[in-house]
C-alpha positions in Angstrom: -0.6 -15.8 -47.2 3.1 -17.1 -46.5 4.3 -13.3 -46.8 1.5 -12.4 -44.0 2.6 -15.0 -42.1 6.2 -14.2 -42.1 5.2 -10.6 -41.5 3.4 -11.6 -38.6 6.1 -13.8 -37.1 8.4 -10.8 -37.4 6.3 -8.5 -35.6 5.1 -11.4 -32.9 8.2 -10.4 -30.7 7.8 -6.6 -30.8 3.6 -6.9 -29.8 4.8 -9.4 -26.7 7.3 -6.6 -25.9 4.7 -3.6 -26.5 2.1 -5.2 -24.4 4.5 -6.1 -21.4 5.1 -2.7 -19.6 8.1 -3.1 -17.2 7.0 -2.0 -13.4 9.2 0.7 -11.8 8.1 -0.8 -8.2 7.4 -4.7 -7.6 6.3 -6.4 -4.2 6.7 -9.8 -3.7 4.8 -11.7 -0.5 6.0 -14.8 0.2 4.7 -18.2 1.9 6.3 -16.6 5.4 4.8 -13.3 5.0 1.3 -14.8 4.0 1.5 -16.6 7.4 1.5 -13.9 9.1 -1.9 -12.6 7.1 -3.4 -15.7 8.4 -3.0 -14.9 12.0 -4.7 -11.6 11.4 -7.4 -13.1 9.1 -8.3 -16.0 11.6 -9.1 -13.4 14.3 -11.1 -11.4 11.5 -13.1 -14.9 10.5 -14.1 -15.6 14.2 -15.3 -11.7 14.6 -17.4 -12.4 11.4 -18.7 -15.7 12.5 -19.6 -14.5 15.9 -21.8 -11.7 14.7 -24.1 -14.5 12.5 -27.8 -13.6 12.6 -30.2 -16.6 12.3 -33.9 -16.3 11.4 -36.3 -18.2 13.9 -37.0 -21.6 13.8 -41.1 -22.3 14.2 -43.1 -25.2 13.8 -45.8 -27.5 15.0 -45.6 -31.5 15.6 -49.0 -32.6 16.3 -50.4 -30.4 19.5 -46.4 -29.4 20.2 -45.8 -25.5 19.1 -42.2 -24.8 19.0 -40.2 -21.4 18.7 -36.6 -20.7 18.4 -35.6 -17.5 18.4 -32.6 -15.0 19.5 -29.8 -17.3 18.0 -26.6 -16.2 19.3 -22.9 -17.5 18.6 -21.0 -17.6 22.2 -17.8 -19.4 21.1 -15.9 -20.7 18.3 -12.9 -22.9 18.1 -11.0 -22.7 15.1 -8.0 -24.9 15.8 -7.1 -26.2 12.1 -6.8 -23.8 9.2 -4.8 -23.0 6.4 -4.2 -20.2 4.2 -1.8 -20.8 0.9 -1.7 -19.3 -2.7 -2.8 -21.1 -5.5 -1.7 -20.4 -9.3 -2.4 -18.5 -10.9 -4.5 -15.8 -8.9 -6.0 -17.4 -6.2 -5.8 -17.7 -2.1 -6.9 -20.7 -0.6 -8.3 -20.5 3.2 -9.4 -23.7 4.8 -10.9 -24.4 8.2 -11.2 -27.9 9.4 -13.1 -29.6 12.4 -14.0 -26.1 14.0 -16.8 -25.8 16.4 -19.2 -23.1 17.3 -21.3 -22.8 20.4 -24.5 -21.4 20.3 -27.2 -20.3 22.6 -30.9 -19.5 21.6 -34.6 -18.8 23.4 -37.0 -21.7 23.0 -40.4 -21.4 23.8 -43.1 -24.4 23.6 -47.1 -24.5 24.0 -48.5 -28.1 24.6 -52.2 -28.1 25.3 -52.1 -25.5 28.0 -48.4 -26.1 29.0 -46.1 -23.5 28.2 -42.5 -23.4 28.5 -39.6 -20.8 27.9 -36.1 -20.8 28.4 -32.6 -20.9 26.9 -30.5 -23.8 25.1 -27.2 -24.3 24.5 -26.0 -26.2 21.3 -22.7 -27.3 19.7 -22.0 -27.5 16.1 -19.0 -29.7 16.0 -17.0 -30.8 12.8 -17.3 -27.8 10.9 -15.6 -27.5 7.9 -15.1 -24.2 5.8 -13.5 -24.0 2.3 -13.0 -20.7 0.6 -11.2 -19.7 -2.6 -10.6 -15.9 -3.3 -9.6 -15.0 -6.7 -7.5 -11.7 -6.8 -7.2 -9.4 -9.7 -6.5 -5.7 -10.7 -9.6 -3.5 -10.9 -10.0 -0.7 -13.4 -8.4 1.8 -11.2 -5.4 -0.6 -11.2 -6.2 -1.5 -7.6 -5.7 -5.1 -6.3 -8.9 -6.4 -5.4 -10.7 -9.7 -4.3 -13.0 -10.3 -7.3 -14.5 -13.3 -7.1 -15.1 -15.9 -3.8 -16.2 -19.3 -3.8 -17.1 -21.0 -0.9 -18.8 -24.4 1.0 -19.4 -25.1 4.5 -20.6 -27.8 6.4 -21.5 -29.2 9.7 -20.9 -33.0 10.5 -23.0 -32.9 13.7 -25.1 -30.7 16.2 -26.4 -31.5 19.6 -28.3 -29.4 22.1 -28.6 -29.5 26.1 -32.4 -28.9 27.4 -33.3 -28.2 30.4 -36.6 -27.3 32.3 -40.3 -28.6 32.9 -40.9 -29.8 29.4 -37.2 -31.5 29.1 -38.3 -34.7 27.7 -40.5 -33.0 25.5 -37.6 -31.3 23.9 -35.7 -33.9 23.8 -38.5 -35.8 21.6 -38.4 -32.9 19.4 -34.5 -32.4 19.5 -34.4 -34.0 15.9 -36.4 -31.2 14.0 -35.1 -28.6 16.1 -31.3 -29.6 15.7 -32.0 -30.7 12.1 -33.2 -27.3 11.4 -30.6 -25.3 13.3 -27.8 -27.0 11.7 -29.1 -26.3 8.0 -29.9 -22.8 8.8 -26.2 -22.2 10.4 -24.5 -24.0 7.4 -26.2 -21.7 5.2 -25.4 -18.4 7.2 -21.7 -19.2 7.2 -20.7 -18.5 3.4 -22.8 -15.5 2.9 -20.8 -13.9 5.8 -17.8 -14.6 4.7 -18.6 -13.8 1.0 -19.6 -10.2 2.8 -16.2 -10.0 4.7 -14.2 -10.5 1.7 -15.9 -8.9 -1.1 -16.9 -5.8 1.0 -15.0 -5.5 4.2 -11.6 -6.7 2.7 -11.8 -4.9 -0.1 -12.2 -1.5 2.1 -9.2 -2.3 3.4 -7.2 -2.6 -0.1 -8.9 0.4 -0.8 -6.3 2.4 1.5 -3.5 1.2 -0.7 -2.4 4.4 -2.2 -2.4 3.9 -6.3 -2.6 7.7 -7.4 -2.0 10.3 -4.8 0.1 13.1 -4.0 3.4 13.4 -2.6 4.0 16.7 -1.9 2.9 20.2 -3.3 5.1 19.4 -6.4 4.6 15.9 -7.3 2.5 12.6 -7.4 3.0 9.1 -7.9 1.1 6.4 -9.8 1.1 3.1 -7.9 -1.5 1.4 -10.5 -0.9 -2.2 -11.3 0.3 -2.9 -14.5 -1.5 -6.6 -14.8 -3.4 -9.5 -12.6 -0.9 -10.5 -9.7 1.2 -13.4 -10.5 0.7 -16.2 -7.9 2.7 -19.4 -7.8 2.5 -21.8 -4.8 5.0 -20.1 -2.5 4.9 -16.4 -3.8 2.3 -13.7 -4.9 4.1 -10.9 -7.6 2.7 -7.6 -7.7 3.7 -5.2 -10.7 3.3 -1.4 -10.0 3.9 1.0 -12.6 5.9 3.2 -9.9 5.9 7.0 -11.7 5.8 10.1 -10.6 4.4 12.9 -12.2 4.5 16.5 -11.8 0.9 18.0 -10.4 0.7 20.4 -13.1 0.9 17.6 -15.5 -1.2 14.9 -14.0 -1.4 12.5 -17.2 2.0 13.1 -18.6 3.7 9.7 -19.3 7.2 9.0 -18.9 8.4 6.3 -21.1 10.6 3.3 -19.3 13.5 2.1 -20.5 14.9 0.7 -17.5 16.1 -2.7 -16.3 12.9 -4.4 -15.0 13.4 -5.5 -11.2 13.6 -9.5 -10.6 13.2 -10.6 -7.3 14.5 -14.3 -6.6 14.6 -14.3 -3.1 11.7 -15.8 -0.9 13.5 -15.8 2.6 11.8 -12.8 4.3 8.0 -11.9 4.7 8.2 -9.5 1.5 10.3 -7.7 -0.9 9.8 -4.7 -2.2 12.4 -3.5 -5.7 12.6 -0.2 -7.3 14.2 0.2 -10.8 16.2 3.6 -11.9 13.3 4.5 -13.6 11.3 4.8 -10.1 14.0 7.4 -8.4 14.2 9.0 -12.4 10.5 9.9 -12.9 10.4 11.6 -9.4 13.8 13.7 -10.2 12.4 14.4 -13.6 8.8 15.5 -12.2 10.4 17.7 -9.9 12.6 19.4 -12.5 9.5 20.0 -14.6 7.7 21.4 -11.5 10.8 24.0 -11.7 11.5 23.4 -7.8 15.3 22.2 -8.3 16.6 25.9 -8.2 18.0 27.5 -4.8 18.6 31.3 -4.4 20.9 32.8 -1.7 21.3 36.4 -1.4 22.9 39.0 1.2 23.3 37.3 4.4 22.3 34.0 3.2 25.8 33.4 1.5 28.4 32.0 3.8 30.9 35.3 4.7 33.8 33.4 3.6 32.8 32.2 0.5 31.4 35.8 -0.2 34.9 37.5 0.6 36.4 34.7 -1.9 33.9 35.6 -4.5 34.6 39.1 -4.4 38.3 38.6 -4.3 38.3 36.5 -7.5 35.8 38.8 -9.6 37.8 42.0 -8.0 38.4 43.2 -11.2 35.0 42.8 -12.6 33.3 44.4 -9.4 36.3 47.5 -9.7 35.1 48.1 -13.2 30.9 48.2 -11.8 32.2 50.5 -8.8 29.9 51.9 -7.2 28.5 48.6 -6.8 31.4 47.2 -5.1 29.8 47.3 -1.9 26.3 45.5 -3.4 25.0 42.5 -2.2 26.1 39.3 -3.7 23.3 36.8 -5.2 23.7 32.8 -6.3 21.5 31.1 -8.3 21.8 27.1 -8.3 19.5 25.8 -10.7 19.9 22.2 -12.3 20.2 22.3 -16.0 18.4 18.8 -16.9 16.5 15.9 -15.2 18.9 14.1 -12.3 19.4 10.8 -13.7 19.8 7.9 -11.1 22.4 5.0 -11.4 22.0 1.8 -9.6 25.1 -0.7 -9.4 25.9 -3.5 -7.0 28.5 -1.2 -5.3 25.8 1.4 -4.4 23.3 3.9 -5.7 24.3 7.4 -6.7 22.5 10.4 -8.6 24.3 12.4 -11.2 23.3 16.3 -11.6 24.1 19.0 -14.2 23.4 22.6 -13.2 24.6 26.2 -13.7 25.4 28.8 -11.0 25.0 32.4 -11.8 27.0 34.9 -9.7 25.6 38.2 -9.5 25.4 41.8 -8.1 22.2 43.0 -6.7 22.8 47.0 -6.5 19.9 48.4 -4.7 17.3 50.0 -7.5 19.3 49.0 -10.1 19.6 45.9 -12.5 21.5 43.1 -11.3 25.1 42.8 -12.3 26.1 39.2 -13.4 29.6 38.3 -12.5 30.0 35.0 -13.7 27.8 31.9 -15.1 29.4 28.7 -14.4 28.6 25.0 -15.1 28.5 22.1 -12.5 28.8 18.4 -12.3 28.1 16.6 -9.2 27.5 13.2 -8.1 25.8 12.4 -5.2 25.5 9.0 -3.4 22.1 8.1 -2.1 21.2 5.9 0.5 17.7 4.1 0.1 15.7 2.9 3.3 12.6 2.1 4.5 11.4 3.7 8.0 7.7 2.0 8.6 6.2 2.4 5.2 8.0 5.2 3.7 10.8 5.2 1.3 13.3 7.6 1.9 16.6 8.9 0.6 19.7 10.4 2.3 22.0 12.2 -0.4 25.6 13.0 0.2 28.1 15.0 -2.1 30.7 12.4 -3.5 32.1 14.6 -6.6 32.0 18.1 -7.8 33.2 19.8 -10.6 32.8 23.4 -12.0 33.8 25.3 -15.5 33.1 28.3 -17.0 30.7 28.0 -20.1 32.8 31.1 -22.0 36.1 30.2 -22.0 38.9 27.6 -20.7 40.6 30.5 -19.3 38.3 31.4 -16.6 37.5 27.7 -15.8 41.3 28.0 -14.8 40.4 31.1 -12.8 37.5 29.3 -11.2 39.8 26.6 -10.1 40.1 28.3 -6.6 36.4 28.3 -6.1 36.4 24.6 -6.4 36.8 23.7 -2.6 34.7 26.8 -1.2 32.0 25.9 -3.4 32.0 22.2 -2.6 32.1 23.3 1.0 29.0 25.5 0.2 26.8 22.7 -1.4 27.6 20.4 2.2 26.6 22.7 4.3 24.1 24.7 2.9 22.5 23.2 -0.1 22.6 19.4 0.9 20.5 19.9 4.4 17.9 21.8 2.1 17.6 18.6 -0.2 17.6 16.1 2.5 15.1 18.0 4.4 12.9 17.6 1.2 13.5 13.9 0.9 13.0 13.2 4.9 9.6 12.8 4.4 9.7 10.2 1.9 6.9 8.4 -0.1 4.8 5.8 1.0 4.7 2.1 -0.2 1.7 0.4 -1.8 0.7 -1.4 1.5 -2.7 -1.4 3.2 -3.1 0.8 6.3 -2.2 -0.9 9.4 0.3 -3.1 7.6 4.3 -1.8 8.2 7.6 -3.3 7.5 10.1 -4.0 10.2 14.1 -5.7 10.1 14.4 -3.8 6.5 17.7 -4.9 5.0 18.6 -2.8 1.3 20.1 -4.7 -1.6 21.6 -3.5 -4.7 21.6 -5.1 -7.9 22.6 -3.9 -11.7 19.5 -1.2 -12.4 17.5 -2.0 -9.5 17.5 -2.4 -5.7 15.5 -4.7 -3.3 14.3 -3.9 0.1 13.7 -7.4 2.3 11.7 -7.4 5.2 9.2 -8.6 7.5 5.9 -7.3 8.2 3.7 -6.9 11.4 0.3 -5.3 12.1 0.2 -1.8 13.4 -3.4 -1.9 13.6 -6.2 -5.1 13.0 -8.4 -5.4 10.2 -11.4 -4.5 12.3 -9.8 -1.3 13.6 -9.0 -0.5 9.7 -12.6 -1.5 8.5 -14.2 0.6 11.3 -12.5 3.3 10.5 -13.4 3.5 6.5 -16.9 2.0 7.1 -19.4 4.1 5.8 -21.6 5.9 8.4 -25.0 4.0 8.4 -27.8 6.2 7.7 -30.8 6.7 10.4 -33.1 4.2 10.4 -37.2 4.8 10.2 -38.4 3.2 13.3 -42.0 2.5 13.7 -43.8 4.2 16.5 -43.7 1.5 18.9 -41.5 -1.2 19.1 -42.9 -5.1 18.5 -44.1 -6.6 21.5 -42.8 -10.1 22.6 -43.2 -12.7 20.5 -46.4 -14.5 21.2 -47.3 -17.8 21.8 -50.7 -18.1 20.2 -50.4 -21.4 18.2 -51.7 -19.8 15.0 -49.2 -17.0 15.0 -45.9 -20.1 15.9 
C-alpha cells in the first residue's frame, strides 16, 4: 500500500504535465474589450426585445368581453446595463430600471356597445439578470453552453381613450396584470434564443480547423474551457499548422508556453515559437520550400561569375559550355523560429545545386553547396491577419565535398547573397503576404496593434472594433427559411362573438 502511494506521488507531476497541453496561440480579452462588446451587445438585445411576440389576451368580466391583440414593442430605454466577467466560466449581463413602451389593439363588447382601437402601455422598472456559461464544445470551438435568466417588471400602466374609456379604466387592473405577466414571461425566452442560437452562430464564424492555402492548414481548436477572472478571459488555442496531405498529423509542442500579464489593452494575442515552427515544418513536409531558376531567370551577372568559377569543369564538358545554367535551391530541414526580447529570427539550412542543362542531354552537375542563413522576421497584424515580413540577415555557403572547394566558393558568397535578396526573398514574402487569420468572430477586427517580443514567444496588444454589427453577421449566416404551407385562405379579422372571446 505504501509503495503504491509513493509511486502515485512520483507519477503525479508527470500526469499533470501530460494533461496540460501547451498552447501555440493564446488570446486574452480584458475588461476594456468587454466594454466594447457590451455596447454592441446592448444594441443586439434592444433589437431582440423589440421583436418580442405575445399571445392575445381575452376574457370576460360580467357582461364585458375584451380582447387584446397585435401587441407590439414600440420603444425601449435600457439606460443602466452592465456586462462583466464572473469566475470561472461566466459572463454576467444585467439590465436595471429599463422601460418598454407597447402598443396593442383593443376590442370591447358590452351588451350592444362595441369599441375598437389601440392602447399605449408602458412597462417600467424592468430588471433583467442573465448569466452566460462559456465552454469548449466537441469541435474545440468556444460556445455559450448554458444560460440562466431572471426578468421582472416593477409596474405597468396604460392610457385609454375612446367611447368606453371609463369601462377600460375599470378593467385596466385585469388587462394590465395580464399584460405585465405575459411580457415578463417573454423576455427570458427571447434572450435565451438570442444567446444559445444567434450568438452561437456568430461564434461559429471563428476559424477552428481550416486551410491557409493550397499546401497547409491550421488548427485553432481550444485546448480547454476558457479561464475567466474578474478582469480577463483567457483562451488557449492549439495553434498548430499541418500539411493538407497529412491532415491528422500531430507535431509535439516543446516550446515555451506564452504568458500574458498585461491588461491595459482590449485584447492580447500571444504566439509561441511552436506556432511558427509548425507552419514551416508543414511547408517543408508539403515539399514547397524549393525554388528552381534556369536559363533567363538566372541573373546575368551571377551567370557570368558562375561560369568563370566553374570554367575548368565546363571546359572539360565541352560542347556543353553554352548550355543553360540551372540553380536549384532547396531547404534541407524544417526551418526554426527563435523569438528573443531583441527580435525574431528564422534559421534555415539549405543546399544549392548548380548544373548545366544541355538540350537533349542529361544535366551536368557543377557543384552542390550547403547554405546556412538567418532571416530576421517582422511580425505584425493587419485587420485580422497575422503577417510576417522576412529579410536576409546572415548568409554562408560551403562545399559538401571538400574544404578546398569551400575556399574556392568564397567569391560566390556576395553574389549569391544578392541573388537571395533580390530574387528569392521577394518570392518568399509574396507567399507570406496573405497571412493567416486570427481566431476572432467575423465582424470584429484589431486596431492600434503593438508587437512585443519575449523569451520564446511574442504578444500583440491591440484594441477592437466592429466592422460589422452582430445583427449583420447573424443575418448573413442565418439558415434560409423553409417555405411555409399556408391555408387556402387567410384567417378573417378577430370575431367579436362573445362566445369566441
